[in-house]
C-alpha positions as CSV (number, residue, x, y, z in Angstrom):
1,X,100.3,18.2,-24.6
2,X,103.3,20.0,-25.8
3,X,106.6,18.0,-25.5
4,X,109.9,19.7,-24.7
5,X,112.4,19.2,-27.5
6,X,115.0,18.1,-25.0
7,X,113.1,14.9,-24.3
8,X,114.4,13.5,-27.6
9,X,118.0,13.5,-26.1
10,X,117.0,12.0,-22.8
11,X,118.2,8.6,-21.8
12,X,116.1,6.4,-19.4
13,X,117.6,3.5,-17.5
14,X,115.1,0.7,-16.8
15,X,116.1,-2.2,-14.6
16,X,114.2,-5.4,-15.0
17,X,114.3,-8.6,-13.0
18,X,112.2,-11.7,-12.4
19,X,108.8,-11.7,-14.1
20,X,108.3,-8.0,-14.7
21,X,107.0,-7.9,-18.2
22,X,103.7,-6.4,-17.2
23,X,105.4,-3.4,-15.7
24,X,108.3,-2.7,-18.1
25,X,106.1,-3.2,-21.2
26,X,103.8,-0.4,-20.1
27,X,106.7,1.8,-19.2
28,X,108.5,1.2,-22.5
29,X,105.3,1.9,-24.5
30,X,104.8,5.1,-22.6
31,X,108.4,6.3,-23.0
32,X,108.3,5.6,-26.8
33,X,105.1,7.5,-27.2
34,X,106.6,10.5,-25.4
35,X,109.5,10.6,-27.8
36,X,112.3,9.6,-25.4
37,X,115.6,9.5,-27.3
38,X,117.2,6.4,-25.7
39,X,116.1,3.7,-23.3
40,X,118.8,1.6,-21.7
41,X,117.3,-1.6,-20.2
42,X,119.4,-3.4,-17.7
43,X,118.3,-7.0,-17.5
44,X,119.2,-8.1,-14.0
45,X,118.3,-11.8,-14.3
46,X,114.7,-11.5,-15.6
47,X,112.9,-14.7,-16.5
48,X,112.9,-16.1,-20.0
49,X,109.5,-14.6,-21.0
50,X,110.6,-11.2,-19.9
51,X,113.9,-11.5,-21.7
52,X,112.1,-12.5,-24.9
53,X,109.7,-9.5,-24.6
54,X,112.6,-7.1,-23.9
55,X,114.4,-8.4,-26.9
56,X,111.3,-7.9,-29.1
57,X,111.1,-4.3,-28.0
58,X,114.8,-3.9,-28.7
59,X,114.6,-5.4,-32.2
60,X,111.6,-3.2,-33.1
61,X,113.4,0.0,-31.9
62,X,117.0,-0.7,-32.6
63,X,118.1,2.9,-32.5
64,X,116.3,3.7,-29.2
65,X,116.5,0.7,-27.0
66,X,119.7,-0.9,-25.7
67,X,119.8,-4.0,-23.5
68,X,122.6,-4.6,-21.0
69,X,122.7,-8.1,-19.4
70,X,123.8,-7.4,-15.8
71,X,124.3,-11.1,-15.1
72,X,127.1,-11.2,-17.8
73,X,129.0,-8.2,-16.3
74,X,132.1,-9.2,-14.4
């Protein structure tokens, strides 16, 4: 499969909530394997296990994954 070069500059916004680790982990893995440039994960009050997993992905991919805590926004 040939990947379009523009995909490296693409930003993806992923909104997580509750206990959604099963879903967002598969999505993040797929996006990273595709060469997506940036992933912005909006944590909209996910549970503690999902928060920890999201942080793990972020720490492992510091230049590609950014987390926004929606519950902290005022």
